[in-house]
C-alpha positions in Angstrom: -63.3 -61.1 68.3 -59.7 -62.0 67.3 -59.0 -63.8 64.1 -57.4 -67.2 64.2 -54.2 -65.9 62.4 -53.8 -62.9 64.8 -50.7 -63.1 67.1 -52.0 -63.4 70.7 -51.3 -60.6 73.1 -48.5 -61.7 75.5 -47.1 -60.3 78.7 -43.6 -61.6 78.3 -42.7 -60.9 74.6 -39.1 -62.2 75.0 -40.1 -65.5 76.4 -42.9 -65.8 73.8 -40.4 -65.3 70.9 -37.9 -67.8 72.5 -40.7 -70.4 72.7 -41.8 -69.7 69.1 -38.2 -70.2 68.0 -38.2 -73.6 69.7 -41.2 -74.5 67.5 -44.2 -74.0 69.8 -47.5 -72.9 68.4 -48.5 -69.3 68.9 -51.3 -70.3 71.2 -49.1 -72.5 73.5 -46.2 -70.0 73.5 -48.7 -67.2 74.5 -50.2 -69.3 77.3 -46.8 -70.0 78.8 -45.6 -66.4 78.4 -48.8 -65.1 80.0 -48.5 -67.2 83.2 -47.8 -65.2 86.4 -44.1 -64.9 87.0 -43.3 -66.3 83.5 -39.7 -66.6 82.9 -38.7 -66.8 86.5 -37.0 -69.8 88.0 -37.1 -71.4 91.4 -39.7 -72.9 93.6 -41.0 -71.9 97.0 -39.9 -75.0 98.9 -37.3 -74.4 101.7 -33.9 -76.1 101.5 -33.7 -79.7 102.5 -31.8 -78.8 105.6 -35.0 -77.2 107.0 -37.1 -80.3 106.3 -37.8 -82.9 109.0 -36.5 -86.5 108.6 -40.1 -87.6 108.0 -40.6 -85.1 105.3 -37.3 -86.1 103.6 -38.3 -89.8 103.8 -41.6 -89.0 102.3 -40.0 -87.1 99.4 -37.4 -89.9 99.0 -40.3 -92.4 98.7 -42.0 -90.2 96.0 -38.9 -90.3 93.9 -38.1 -94.0 94.5 -35.0 -93.9 96.6 -34.2 -97.3 98.0 -33.0 -97.8 101.5 -34.4 -94.5 102.7 -35.7 -95.9 106.0 -32.2 -96.6 107.2 -30.7 -93.2 106.2 -30.1 -90.3 108.5 -31.0 -86.8 107.6 -27.6 -86.0 105.9 -27.8 -89.2 103.8 -31.4 -88.5 102.8 -30.5 -84.9 101.7 -27.5 -86.3 99.7 -29.7 -89.0 98.1 -32.4 -86.5 97.1 -29.9 -84.0 95.6 -28.1 -86.7 93.6 -31.2 -88.6 92.4 
């Protein structure tokens, strides 16, 4: 059993150290550094150009864009990217 003062084992040591430098606790920094694909950026969603107008309008509603029902696809994409 690990002692409370032991440094947790981490998969991404560089990310762990960066998080500790930002003031995070050992436990929180270790949890983040041990997540799958830790340190990688980017989501899995396709670019807005591949979305349907209905999907774009739904996303625009989620983020609170006014006038979305009157926008065409290009206007929705622009509004989402600049929100």
